[in-house]
Steps between C-alpha positions, in 0.01 A plus 500: 500500500569622854245490784585655840353359823558570870763259636256319731323360193792262436518214750645149530848355486734407219426135572130557430585569136719194437358260245365153577724272709748781570260649755645256753847658469678578826504877564865460604578427136407862420736672745793696358803640677502879461858498376420241232256730318659661191445872443457696177634852541488812286499869603215552748380140461546182703316181404540194724425190293355224719362296211496532123701780340534875471715669236728199457537427874355159592372390840638193682174313554401168347124538474224241499323725248673784312450838669671836515533666840703819534525787747546837333639809673501825305645834604295813444436537125677173407344241272552139396355258248420154635489229234201263505455168324231513229251267671535641855255706701656722767423698813702789633461563873605854592658490846629857530486825306311581185554469130371418155460159337475409134506699178190689613670602828229362731548671841570271798579570862596297811237235568387464138513180297523534122374197304653459153344265249704337226492629148348313210799538267680196641821704522703565813424839649611734774343742743638846569507601866592855605529673839325835501514748790626240749741206477316177417530148639291225342478124457429350159351150485442351156412155374311288254132448587446139611129482425452292817300557815694694763496371859405774744650480848579159649570236598605384157527129582 
């Protein structure tokens, strides 16, 4: 299922969502050199893989909790399928352009956040993302729900 929200509805940092004792991780541990980020390329598609995987390309990060974080750039009319682990929820933050998400082609535009819930089949899945009348740039964040309280703002210590 896909829900679309205005971007301002999603707040907090990546550290807020780390489980248990990992919330005290140093933010410096999460920095990546731009050149160290692998890229998945196909005609009209560029996917930078910061964490997790996309179409066989794996990110360089060693995570405290398993997450997928990719930046997708699609040329006008291009599409890509992003693989998702069976027990992950995901959000897609649309930074630029407009497009369609999922089998039902849910319309999204710059500033929207699409929330994807995991399926009940227990099988790995994927989400289709397509640029429509404008090129599309989006971030995909996906991970396993922790079922823990999330710390809002700080200080965390």
